[in-house]
N, C-alpha and C positions, 0 to 999 in steps of 0.2 A: 235202439231198434223200436218202433212204435208196436203196439199189441197186436199181432194177428188179427184178420178179419174174414169172414166169409163171404161176404159181398163186395163187389167194386163197381164205381162209376165208368167203368171203360166198354169197349167193345171186344164184348166177348163172344161173339157170335161162331168162330173157328178156334175156340179154346175147348180143350177137354178138362173139366171140371177135377176129374180124376188126379190130373197132374199138380194140383194145387200143393201139395206136401211131399212131391218129389225134390231130394236133394239135387240141389246146384253143382255139377262138378266142372263146369267150365263155362266162360264167357266170350262169345266173339262179337267182332264187328263185322258185319258184312254190309256190301255195298250192293245195290239195287243198278242192275246194267241197263241199257236202252233206256226207253224211256217209260218210267213209274208216277205218272202222276206229276204235278204241279210243285218242284219243292226246289232249291238254292244251289245246286252244283254246278250249272249250266253258265260258264262265265260270259258267253255270249247274250245271255239273256239278263244277267245280272246288272247290266250299267249299260248304258247307250254307247254304241260305238260308230264310229264314221264310217262311210262306204269304204274307204280305202284299208281300214282296220280289218274290215270283212274279206278281205283279199289273200290276206296272210294264209300260208300253208296250214291252218288247222282241219281239222277230220271233220268231214261230211256227216258221217252217222253221228246218231245222237249219245249224248255222252251220259254216264252215269249222273243221278240226280236224288237220290233216295238213299236212307241209311238206316240202319236198326241193330240193336244189339240181340244177338239169340242166345240164350241161357240151356247149354246142355244140361241134362237134369239124367240120375241113376235110375234109368228106367227098364222093365225086364227086357226089351229088345235092344237097349243101348244105342239105340238110333234116334231117341226125340229131343229136341229142342224146342223151346218156348220163344217166339219172336216178340219181342215188344218195340213198339215203333209209335210216331205221332203221324196222323195223316189229318188232311183237312176234312172237317165234317161234310159226308155228302159230295166229297171232291168229284166223284163220276159222275153227277150232273152238274157239274162248274163250266160255265163256258171257258173254253180252251184259249188262254191268251196267245199262243203262238199263232192263232189264226186270225188276229186281229191287230191293228195298227195302233189302238188305245193303252195307254199306259194305265196299269191298274192303280187305283186309287184306295178302294175298301180293303181290310184285313180280312181274313179267315178264319173262323174258329175251328179250334183242331181238337182231335180226337184220339185220345190213348188205345192202340190196338194190340191186343194181346192175342196170340194164334199158335197153336200146338202144331208143330212142323215135323217130318220124320226124314231123316238123310236114307238113301239120297235123296234131294229134292229135284221138284220140277221149276221152282222158280228160279228167275234168271238173277242170279245172285252172284256176289263172289266175297271169300274171306279176306279180311285184311288183315285182322290179326287175334290171336286168340289166348285168354289168360286161363293157365290150368292150376298152376302152383300156390297164387297166393290169396284164395278165396277161403272165406270166413267157414271154418266146418260147420257142417248142420243147418247151414242155410238154405231156406226153401223157396219157391216160389211165390208161396203164401206170403211170406215176408217180405221178399221183392215188391211185389204190388201193394201192401199194406204199407211202404217205406214211400213210394211215388205217392199215394192217396195222401198220406200224413203231411208229405212235403208241400202239397197244392200242385204238384206238375202237371194235372190233368186241367187245370185252368189257365190254359195257354191259347194264344192267337196268333195266327202267322201274319206278318207285316207286308203290306205292298211294296215290292222294290223294282220298280220300271215295269217289266213284262211278267212278273211272277209272284207267288206269295213265297217270301223265305222265312226260314225259322228251323228247317228239320235238323240240322247239323248242330244247332243250336240248342236243341232241344236234348239231342242225343249227347251233346258234351257235358249239360246242367245232368242229364241221370249219371254220366259216368262219375262226375265229382260229388253225388249225392252218395252212389253206392261208396267211393271211396272216404268220404267224411265220415259213414256210418260203418266204417271196419268192415264192408260186406268183400271188399278187395282191396290189396295191397297198396302201398304208396306208390304212387307215379302210375296208375293205371290211366286216370285221365289225362293226363301229359300225352301218354302213348295214343290214346283216343285222339286227342285233338291233332297230333302229328299227322296222323292218316286224314283225319277229316279236311286237311289243309292242301290234299293232293287232288287234282284232274285225273280221273280215271273215263276210260271208254273201250269200245271194242277196237281190236286190233283188224286191219284189212291184209289179205293176203294177195299173190296175184295165182289166177285161176285161167291158166291159156291165154295169156298177155294181159288179163284183164283184172282191177283191183275189185276183191268184192268182201264182203263182211264175212270176218273169221269168229269161230266160236271162242278165240282167245281174247283176253282182255290184260289191260295192265294200265300203269301211271303213265300220263305224259308230262314230263317234268319241264318240258319245253312251253306249257301252256300254263299262265296265269289261271290260276284258281281264283273263282270269285271268294273274298272274304267272307269267313262265317258272318251270317246277319242275324242278328237277334230278335227272336218274336218278344212279345210282350204277354203278361199276366193279364187275365181277364180282369177288367175293374173291379174291385171291391173283393178280389178275392187273393189268397196267397201268393206271393211269387216266386217264380222258380229263379232268379236272378239272384236272390240270396247265396242260392248255390253253386252259382257261375261267376262268384266274385273272387 
């Protein structure tokens, strides 16, 4: 493990600094439901498809398209978690590729985002898996952030992939393998994460007075081919995360 640090080159605008030295009690893989920026889960946007294939019985509701690792911590309220994910820098102001006929040609610089969260949460998310028993005792959030910076995972760029910028799931997989290689979690953690990242998730529908409407329930859609995990790339001249994903 690298030496612990006090400052980090991440987006910490929603992170409480008092949480830096809290002990990690569990690690959760979360899927962000509905439309959450421009990431790489939507199979219908991951590659061109013919008009005929678009007529297949797929849900019309937006699929989940973003993921994060949430680190539960030993807090006084027992309800605090630290969310760590990767987003496109200034993604809020990027052109919406869903409203354009043009294929994306340029990549997008990534930004590591760290945020303090409290359960129950208002975010539109679902928990896919939780690791409780195989976490290295004494691990703190400061140690996890130091490990990310030391590995160079912050030097990352989403790759253009047809109508979207791809690389969110790949980065989460890299982080999972980094944690496992440095004994923060036990063997098999990254493999479990990858298995969940290869499934298509979306909101379910339910009949209300004879009409199908969006439900608060969600789940996997095994009948739909999930887009392959598309790799982003390291920023030129920077440490590469791919070494942690080989």
